[in-house]
N, C-alpha and C positions, 0 to 999 in steps of 0.2 A: 062271455062278457068282454066288453072292450071299453076303452076310455075315449071319449070324444073331446077333442081339444080344438079350440078356435085359434088358428095361427094368423096373426096380423103382421103386416110389415112394421118394422121399428119406426118410432117417431123420430123427429129431427134431432132431438137431444141425444138419443141413443146412437143414431147413425154417426153423429159428430164424435161422440166418445169412442166408438169403435174405430173410426178412422184415425183419431189421435193416438190411440193405443198402437194401431198398426204402424203409424208414421214413426212413433218413437222407437220401434224395433228396426226400422229401415233407415234411420238417419233423420236429419232435420229437414223441414220444408217450411214454406210460408205459412203464417198463422191463419190466413183466410182460406187455405186450401181445403181443409176438412169441411168447413161450412159450405164452400162452393160446390164440392162433390156431393155432400149430403142433400143440398137443396135441389140439385139437378138430377140425381139418380133416385128414383122413387120405388124401385122394385125390391131387391133383396140385398143381403149383406155380401153375398158373393160378387154381385155386380159392383157394389161399392168398392170392395177391395180390388177388383179387376181394374176399375177406373183409376184408382190411386196408383196401382202398379204401372199401368200404361202411361200415365202422366209422368211419373218419375223416370221411367225407362226412356221415354221420348226426350225429356229434358237432358238426360244423361247422354243420349246418342248425339244430340245436336250441340251439346255443350252450353246450354242456356240454363239460367236459374229460373225456378218457378216463382213468379211474383203474382200475388193476388192482393188487391187492396183490402185493407181492414174494413169490414162492413160496419158501418155505423148509421145511426138515424140522423137525418139532417133537420 
């Protein structure tokens, strides 16, 4: 006997929550960063966290602050 489970990629809200939790462990970043990454990475949580780590590392190496506009509806 076995268990059959349908595993789906997380929805946008879940991805944003995962990234915000990860961001809080690694320091502060721009508010729109989690939403930007979650919108553009559609595969899995590992790639989401990898994108966040790469962006933070790159900004640290070049000495630039991560700036993302607050996304709002016009």
